[in-house]
C-alpha angles and dihedrals in degrees: 000000000000097000091247097078116107129189130208134170115259117198120184123183124195090221088063095043118137108202115191136183115268145165095319116049093211092061134066116212131215118189119207096205100233095132093091091050093052100035089248095304095115128041121187123189138155120225123203126190110237102172143003122297091217109141094014111145101181139269097262125236114327138152138225110212098214136123090228136020126177131182116208116182115203097185134004124004143281135204122205118190 
């Protein structure tokens, strides 16, 4: 530890979730707000399918500037290319 790190509990409840539009119009995004706790090294968000992906051709090359990124699928499947 560097002496500057602080910890705080972070509780998120689905009932209070605020899903918003994002990069892909067929998904709704919910950010968990951990960026400020990790100095931007960790980003946590939940994605929810809101409509069909029919006709979707991709988002193009993009980057997430994080030290760690994890994808956890609760139901269904996803392909990233």
